C-alpha positions in Angstrom: -19.8 -7.7 37.6 -16.9 -5.3 37.2 -14.5 -8.2 36.8 -16.6 -9.7 34.0 -16.8 -6.3 32.3 -13.0 -5.9 32.5 -12.4 -9.4 31.2 -14.9 -8.8 28.3 -13.1 -5.6 27.4 -9.7 -7.3 27.5 -10.9 -10.1 25.2 -12.4 -7.5 22.8 -9.2 -5.5 22.8 -7.0 -8.5 22.2 -9.1 -9.7 19.3 -9.8 -6.3 17.8 -8.1 -5.7 14.5 -6.4 -2.4 14.0 -8.3 -0.5 11.4 -7.4 2.8 9.8 -10.2 5.4 9.7 -10.4 7.4 6.6 -10.4 11.2 7.0 -11.0 13.9 4.6 -8.1 16.0 5.7 -4.6 15.6 4.3 -1.9 14.1 6.6 0.6 16.6 7.7 3.8 17.0 5.7 6.4 14.3 6.4 3.9 11.8 7.9 3.1 8.7 6.1 0.2 6.3 6.3 2.4 3.6 7.9 3.3 6.1 10.7 -0.4 6.5 11.4 -0.8 2.7 11.6 2.2 2.4 14.0 0.9 5.2 16.2 -2.6 3.6 16.4 -1.1 0.2 17.0 1.0 1.6 19.9 -2.1 3.2 21.4 -4.1 -0.1 21.2 -1.1 -2.0 22.7 -0.9 0.5 25.6 -4.7 0.1 26.2 -4.4 -3.7 26.2 -1.5 -3.5 28.8 -3.6 -1.2 31.0 -6.6 -3.5 30.9 -4.4 -6.5 31.7 -2.8 -4.7 34.6 -6.2 -3.7 35.9 -7.5 -7.2 35.5 -4.5 -8.5 37.5 -5.1 -6.0 40.3 -8.8 -6.9 40.4 -7.9 -10.6 40.7 -5.6 -9.9 43.7 -8.2 -7.8 45.3 -10.9 -10.5 44.8 -8.6 -13.1 46.4 -7.9 -10.8 49.4 -11.6 -10.2 49.9 -12.8 -13.8 49.5 -10.0 -15.4 51.3 -8.6 -13.1 54.0 -5.1 -14.2 55.3 -6.3 -14.8 58.9 -8.8 -17.5 57.8 -7.2 -18.8 54.6 -6.3 -22.4 54.0 -4.8 -23.7 50.8 -4.1 -27.3 49.7 -1.5 -28.2 47.1 -0.7 -31.4 45.2 2.8 -32.4 44.1 4.5 -35.6 42.8 8.0 -37.0 42.9 9.2 -39.6 40.4 5.9 -41.4 39.7 7.1 -44.9 38.8 4.6 -46.7 41.1 1.6 -44.4 40.7 -0.1 -42.5 37.9 -2.5 -39.9 39.4 -6.1 -39.8 38.1 -7.9 -37.7 40.7 -7.8 -36.2 44.2 -10.8 -35.7 46.5 -10.5 -33.5 49.6 -12.6 -33.5 52.7 -12.4 -31.0 55.5 -14.2 -31.9 58.7 -16.1 -34.7 56.8 -17.4 -32.3 54.2 -16.2 -32.7 50.6 -14.6 -29.4 49.5 -12.7 -30.4 46.3 -12.7 -33.1 43.7 -10.2 -32.7 40.8 -9.8 -35.0 37.8 -6.4 -34.7 36.2 -5.7 -34.8 32.5 -2.7 -36.7 31.2 -1.0 -33.4 30.5 -1.6 -32.1 34.1 -0.3 -35.3 35.6 2.9 -35.0 33.5 3.3 -31.4 34.6 3.2 -32.6 38.3 5.8 -35.3 37.5 8.1 -32.5 36.1 8.0 -30.6 39.4 4.7 -28.7 39.0 2.5 -28.0 42.0 -1.3 -27.7 41.7 -3.4 -25.7 44.1 -6.4 -28.0 44.4 -8.2 -26.0 47.1 -8.4 -22.6 48.7 -10.9 -21.7 51.3 -11.7 -20.2 54.7 -11.4 -22.0 58.0 -12.1 -20.7 61.4 -9.5 -21.1 64.1 -9.4 -24.4 65.9 -8.7 -28.1 65.2 -9.7 -29.6 61.8 -9.3 -32.9 60.0 -8.2 -33.0 56.4 -8.7 -36.2 54.4 -7.2 -36.7 50.9 -8.3 -39.6 48.7 -6.0 -40.4 45.7 -7.1 -42.5 42.8 -5.0 -43.7 39.9 -3.0 -46.6 38.5 -0.7 -48.3 41.0 2.0 -50.9 40.5 1.3 -53.6 37.9 -1.3 -51.2 36.3 -3.9 -51.9 38.9 -6.5 -49.5 40.0 -5.3 -47.8 43.2 -7.1 -45.8 45.8 -5.4 -44.5 48.9 -6.3 -42.0 51.6 -4.2 -39.8 53.9 -5.4 -37.9 56.9 -4.0 -34.8 58.7 -5.2 -33.2 61.9 -4.4 -29.6 61.6 -4.6 -26.7 64.1 -5.8 -23.5 62.4 -4.6 -20.4 64.1 -4.3 -16.8 63.0 -2.7 -16.5 59.6 -2.8 -18.5 56.4 -2.4 -22.3 56.5 -0.7 -24.2 53.6 -0.9 -28.0 53.3 0.9 -30.1 50.7 -0.3 -33.5 49.5 2.9 -35.1 48.2 2.9 -38.4 46.2 6.3 -40.0 46.1 7.7 -43.5 45.3 8.9 -45.8 48.1 11.4 -47.9 46.2 12.0 -50.3 49.1 8.4 -51.5 49.0 7.8 -50.8 45.3 4.7 -48.8 46.4 3.7 -45.2 46.2 3.7 -43.1 49.4 1.2 -40.4 50.2 2.4 -37.7 52.6 0.3 -34.8 53.9 2.3 -32.1 55.6 1.8 -28.5 56.7 4.1 -25.8 55.3 5.6 -23.4 57.9 
């Protein structure tokens, strides 16, 4: 609720035009109307900065409360080259339960090809052994529909766990390769 209120206030401040209020008193000697506008504009900009800083702090706090480090698991998608595969979507299953399904736009797929990394899932997992299944769909070699899966058995202990789903080209077979690995 507080986060929504802060976001609403931030949007209102960013779109708020700076208006001068007419007063019946004369401005002090040496001050001009443009100085009043500059002063008011500086105050509004300072308020905007404070709201944005507060919003950032609330976001970090929300992340820490919802996903504590000792139970957190995050899954990222990255691509390398992309000659043999054009990514359309990724579906994630943890312990046979679908936890994420993401459909990529052309622009997002291009960003991945340029070295971008997408956090497709963040959640909580209790300690123990778990199975992660990633299903990739897209266009494969010869512009054919392509659907591949990759599986990883991961051991969740104390602390955050980070997993990367990497799509790369295997030039020797002219096929894409899907690798799931844990970050240390």
